[in-house]
VOGU-3710 file (C-alpha; in Angstrom, 3 decimals, decimal comma):
1> xxxxxxxxxx> 126,859/90,735/63,562  123,146/89,926/63,566  120,559/92,669/63,538  116,986/91,873/64,537  114,084/92,745/62,284  111,598/95,346/63,495  107,897/94,657/63,172  104,420/95,076/64,601  102,263/92,214/65,821  99,072/91,994/63,763
11> xxxxxxxxxx> 97,599/88,752/65,112  98,120/85,986/67,633  97,572/82,376/66,562  98,287/80,052/69,483  102,042/79,969/70,056  102,651/82,021/66,915  102,410/85,725/66,248  101,800/87,193/62,826  104,196/90,133/62,486  104,285/92,798/59,786
21> xxxxxxxxxx> 107,872/93,845/59,152  108,910/97,368/58,198  109,174/96,377/54,537  105,511/95,286/54,567  106,157/91,542/54,533  104,194/89,450/57,023  105,844/86,554/58,851  104,748/84,053/61,472  107,120/83,761/64,422  107,210/82,015/67,776
31> xxxxxxxxxx> 106,242/84,123/70,760  107,545/81,709/73,417  109,900/84,217/75,058  107,270/86,979/74,935  104,066/85,058/75,693  102,186/88,222/76,710  102,733/90,014/73,410  99,572/91,503/71,896  98,458/92,817/68,505  99,653/96,367/67,922
41> xxxxxxxxxx> 102,891/95,999/69,856  106,259/96,646/68,229  108,693/93,763/68,441  112,174/92,671/67,476  112,358/89,374/65,592  115,430/87,190/65,189  115,599/83,662/63,766  111,843/83,166/63,832  111,385/84,272/67,432  110,170/87,457/69,100
51> xxxxxxxxxx> 113,115/88,480/71,246  111,821/91,765/72,662  108,828/94,091/72,805  109,891/97,695/72,073  108,276/101,123/72,241  107,503/103,319/69,234  110,316/105,637/70,361  112,797/102,739/70,337  111,651/101,800/66,822  112,344/105,362/65,641
61> xxxxxxxxxx> 115,801/105,320/67,240  116,659/101,976/65,634  115,470/103,134/62,219  117,672/106,235/62,511  120,623/104,072/63,542  120,090/101,655/60,639  119,830/104,598/58,218  123,114/105,964/59,557  124,798/102,577/59,120  123,453/102,265/55,590
71> xxxxxxxxxx> 124,854/105,694/54,777  128,255/104,750/56,154  128,354/101,449/54,271  127,182/103,104/51,067  129,972/105,665/51,366  132,596/102,955/51,877  131,385/100,997/48,864  131,513/104,106/46,706  135,020/104,988/47,941  136,337/101,528/47,025
81> x> 134,842/101,514/43,537
//
């Protein structure tokens, strides 16, 4: 299963967008499928491409979901040890 990375567009450079990911890293990705994306917007990134523009509320929901998954996986790893 592939999970997209969550980030915020910080700059547009031609066909590329500079995106700051949640962990603070900055990456350059293609914006071909989301040509109208603008700095300040939240986006989902997968395989070097912006796949979707998302709201701040959606970002919060995804972060909560990822935290829940991490908790479940952590519990399984501990139970198997």
